[in-house]
Residue frames relative to the residue before (quaternion, step in Angstrom):
aa qw qx qy qz dx dy dz
F 1.0000 0.0000 0.0000 0.0000 0.00 0.00 0.00
Y 0.1006 0.7979 -0.5858 0.1004 3.47 -1.07 0.85
F 0.4145 -0.6697 0.5487 0.2804 3.53 -1.29 0.25
N 0.2954 -0.7609 0.5396 0.2064 3.51 -0.79 0.84
S 0.7671 -0.4085 0.2241 0.4410 3.62 -1.16 -0.06
L 0.6511 0.4736 -0.2788 0.5235 3.57 1.34 -0.33
D 0.4591 -0.7021 0.4327 0.3303 3.66 1.29 0.19
V 0.3873 0.6678 -0.5033 0.3883 3.54 1.15 0.92
F 0.4230 -0.6924 0.5356 0.2341 3.52 -0.89 1.02
V 0.0234 -0.8058 0.5906 -0.0371 3.63 -0.69 1.16
V 0.2721 -0.7513 0.5798 0.1591 3.49 -0.97 0.87
M 0.2481 -0.7951 0.5389 0.1260 3.64 -0.60 1.10
D 0.5335 -0.6429 0.4581 0.3037 3.48 -1.10 0.82
P 0.5372 -0.6648 0.4050 0.3247 3.54 -0.87 0.97
N 0.5925 0.5585 -0.3665 0.4503 3.68 1.14 -0.46
L 0.6620 0.5029 -0.2906 0.4736 3.56 1.09 -0.80
L 0.6167 0.5286 -0.3297 0.4813 3.56 1.17 -0.73
L 0.6444 0.5223 -0.3092 0.4650 3.58 1.03 -0.66
W 0.6672 0.4722 -0.3384 0.4663 3.53 0.93 -0.76
K 0.6711 0.5228 -0.2975 0.4333 3.57 1.08 -0.70
S 0.7405 0.4238 -0.2140 0.4758 3.52 1.10 -0.81
E 0.7810 0.2221 -0.1516 0.5637 3.69 1.07 -0.39
G 0.7561 0.4095 -0.2661 0.4356 3.52 -1.20 0.20
Q 0.2227 0.8046 -0.5191 0.1831 3.55 0.96 0.83
T 0.7392 0.4127 -0.2111 0.4885 3.58 0.98 -0.63
F 0.6576 -0.5053 0.3711 0.4178 3.61 -1.16 0.44
F 0.7354 0.4567 -0.2620 0.4267 3.53 0.79 -0.99
Q 0.5898 0.5356 -0.3603 0.4852 3.55 1.18 -0.47
R 0.6701 0.4939 -0.2916 0.4710 3.54 1.00 -0.81
L 0.6421 0.5179 -0.3386 0.4525 3.57 1.06 -0.74
G 0.6301 0.5397 -0.3148 0.4611 3.56 1.16 -0.83
S 0.6185 0.5514 -0.3317 0.4510 3.54 1.14 -0.83
W 0.6626 0.5167 -0.2888 0.4588 3.52 0.97 -0.93
F 0.6593 0.5015 -0.3399 0.4453 3.56 0.93 -0.64
N 0.6241 0.5195 -0.3161 0.4905 3.43 1.24 -0.60
L 0.6847 0.5054 -0.2909 0.4371 3.57 0.96 -0.81
L 0.7073 0.4535 -0.2406 0.4860 3.50 1.17 -0.70
N 0.3432 0.7324 -0.5101 0.2927 3.66 1.18 0.35
P 0.4591 -0.7315 0.4455 0.2360 3.64 -0.75 1.05
I 0.5672 0.6251 -0.3619 0.3957 3.44 1.31 -0.59
L 0.5387 0.6469 -0.3649 0.3977 3.54 1.24 -0.53
L 0.6242 0.5692 -0.3363 0.4163 3.53 1.15 -0.61
L 0.6096 0.5538 -0.3444 0.4506 3.65 1.28 -0.31
S 0.5150 0.6392 -0.4265 0.3798 3.62 1.20 -0.10
S 0.4225 -0.6894 0.5379 0.2385 3.53 -1.02 0.87
D 0.6535 -0.5101 0.4045 0.3861 3.56 -1.38 0.35
A 0.6426 0.5235 -0.3294 0.4522 3.56 1.04 -0.66
E 0.6320 0.5148 -0.3147 0.4863 3.63 1.07 -0.71
I 0.6352 0.4955 -0.3442 0.4822 3.65 1.06 -0.74
Q 0.6756 0.4739 -0.3285 0.4594 3.61 0.77 -0.94
K 0.6198 0.5129 -0.3689 0.4655 3.68 0.91 -0.74
A 0.6553 0.4939 -0.3489 0.4527 3.73 0.79 -0.87
H 0.7155 0.4638 -0.2845 0.4382 3.56 0.77 -0.89
D 0.6358 0.5011 -0.3307 0.4851 3.52 1.13 -0.48
S 0.6628 0.5074 -0.3214 0.4472 3.53 1.01 -0.63
L 0.6243 0.5267 -0.3287 0.4742 3.54 1.26 -0.41
L 0.6121 0.5392 -0.3443 0.4648 3.53 1.26 -0.53
K 0.7177 0.4686 -0.2507 0.4499 3.57 1.08 -0.71
Q 0.7504 0.3888 -0.2157 0.4890 3.56 1.13 -0.59
N 0.6255 -0.5210 0.4463 0.3717 3.52 -1.40 0.32
V 0.6545 -0.5289 0.3803 0.3837 3.63 -1.14 0.63
K 0.7157 0.4538 -0.2409 0.4731 3.63 0.84 -0.93
E 0.7300 0.4766 -0.2587 0.4160 3.67 0.94 -0.56
K 0.5534 0.6784 -0.3709 0.3098 3.66 1.15 0.06
D 0.5833 -0.5733 0.4575 0.3490 3.46 -1.26 0.46
E 0.4830 -0.6803 0.4628 0.2997 3.70 -0.84 0.97
F 0.6545 0.4746 -0.3720 0.4559 3.68 0.88 -0.59
A 0.6200 0.5231 -0.3789 0.4454 3.66 0.98 -0.69
V 0.6120 0.5732 -0.3203 0.4409 3.58 1.00 -0.83
I 0.6906 0.4645 -0.2640 0.4874 3.58 0.80 -1.07
L 0.6939 0.4974 -0.2779 0.4403 3.55 0.91 -0.89
S 0.6435 0.4979 -0.3124 0.4903 3.56 1.14 -0.68
L 0.6532 0.5149 -0.3055 0.4635 3.60 1.02 -0.81
S 0.7829 0.3780 -0.2189 0.4430 3.53 0.82 -0.81
S 0.7996 0.3130 -0.1266 0.4967 3.59 1.11 -0.50
A 0.6835 0.4589 -0.3087 0.4764 3.62 1.14 -0.09
H 0.5080 -0.6553 0.4640 0.3119 3.53 -1.05 0.82
A 0.5096 -0.7017 0.3925 0.3063 3.59 -0.73 0.96
D 0.7377 0.3939 -0.2751 0.4744 3.68 0.98 -0.63
S 0.7744 0.3391 -0.1873 0.5003 3.63 0.77 -0.85
G 0.3722 -0.7246 0.4994 0.2950 3.61 1.03 -0.61
A 0.4654 0.6739 -0.4415 0.3665 3.55 1.27 0.16
P 0.5761 -0.6159 0.4120 0.3449 3.55 -1.08 0.68
L 0.4126 -0.7062 0.5089 0.2686 3.59 -0.91 0.88
P 0.5863 -0.5569 0.4519 0.3767 3.55 -1.20 0.49
L 0.6326 -0.6058 0.3200 0.3611 3.56 -0.90 0.82
I 0.6593 0.5151 -0.3097 0.4518 3.57 1.04 -0.75
F 0.7259 0.4352 -0.2461 0.4723 3.66 1.10 -0.45
R 0.4781 0.6367 -0.4675 0.3840 3.55 1.20 0.20
P 0.6393 -0.5764 0.3332 0.3849 3.65 -1.00 0.85
P 0.6619 0.4817 -0.3737 0.4360 3.78 0.63 -0.68
A 0.6627 0.4703 -0.3234 0.4848 3.65 0.93 -0.76
V 0.6223 0.5139 -0.3594 0.4685 3.70 0.88 -0.72
L 0.6681 0.4851 -0.3253 0.4609 3.63 0.84 -0.91
S 0.6663 0.4976 -0.3466 0.4340 3.64 0.85 -0.69
I 0.6672 0.4786 -0.2865 0.4937 3.57 1.19 -0.45
A 0.7365 0.4458 -0.1934 0.4705 3.53 0.87 -1.15
G 0.5964 0.6173 -0.3517 0.3735 3.58 1.01 -0.75
P 0.6997 0.4462 -0.2758 0.4850 3.60 0.74 -1.03
L 0.6230 0.5366 -0.3416 0.4553 3.63 1.08 -0.73
V 0.6479 0.5043 -0.3215 0.4717 3.65 0.91 -0.75
V 0.6645 0.4873 -0.3015 0.4797 3.56 0.93 -0.93
A 0.6411 0.5334 -0.3138 0.4538 3.65 0.98 -0.72
S 0.6791 0.4847 -0.2713 0.4799 3.58 1.07 -0.86
L 0.6593 0.5019 -0.3074 0.4679 3.58 1.16 -0.55
I 0.5391 0.6407 -0.3720 0.4006 3.60 1.23 -0.43
H 0.7102 0.4909 -0.2526 0.4367 3.50 1.00 -0.95
H 0.7248 0.3724 -0.1936 0.5463 3.51 1.25 -0.54
Q 0.6079 -0.4960 0.4324 0.4444 3.53 -1.29 0.05
V 0.3689 -0.7903 0.4594 0.1682 3.53 -0.55 1.17
R 0.6396 0.5986 -0.3339 0.3481 3.55 0.94 -0.80
P 0.6732 0.4556 -0.3024 0.4977 3.65 0.93 -0.88
A 0.6365 0.5144 -0.3461 0.4588 3.66 0.89 -0.70
L 0.7057 0.4448 -0.3048 0.4596 3.64 0.76 -0.83
F 0.5726 0.5759 -0.3801 0.4426 3.61 1.16 -0.57
W 0.7180 0.4518 -0.2526 0.4653 3.54 0.80 -1.05
Q 0.6210 0.5237 -0.3633 0.4563 3.56 1.03 -0.55
V 0.6515 0.4895 -0.3173 0.4850 3.56 1.04 -0.81
C 0.5845 0.5595 -0.3493 0.4726 3.63 1.01 -0.67
I 0.6843 0.4857 -0.2872 0.4619 3.61 0.75 -1.00
Q 0.7070 0.5045 -0.2514 0.4271 3.52 0.87 -1.04
L 0.6917 0.4487 -0.2640 0.5005 3.58 1.09 -0.76
G 0.5522 0.6523 -0.3949 0.3370 3.55 1.10 -0.49
P 0.7188 -0.4651 0.3028 0.4188 3.70 -1.25 0.29
């Protein structure tokens, strides 16, 4: 919860609070992404996702279950908290987009493309 510049009381999403409070370094964020892209998260039902997101709304940021946090971040819509359709969850998108990216890099010189991607990702 916070007050914005117009002194209006605003409730922040628990996922946003987590991103602001944790993962300040590159390696912490990289570890978070490895957790979020775990294909086992695709086996979770919509009821489990909704339960995890609701439990984050009711509890303090430091008192929550780690699996509920990861499940909510990877499978719940940021604005509404509704479960994402299976095809739009990050592990499913990676399994489709990953091979396409690798296939597109095979036809071109890979080293310059990877160099510029690393520069972009490590930039401010």
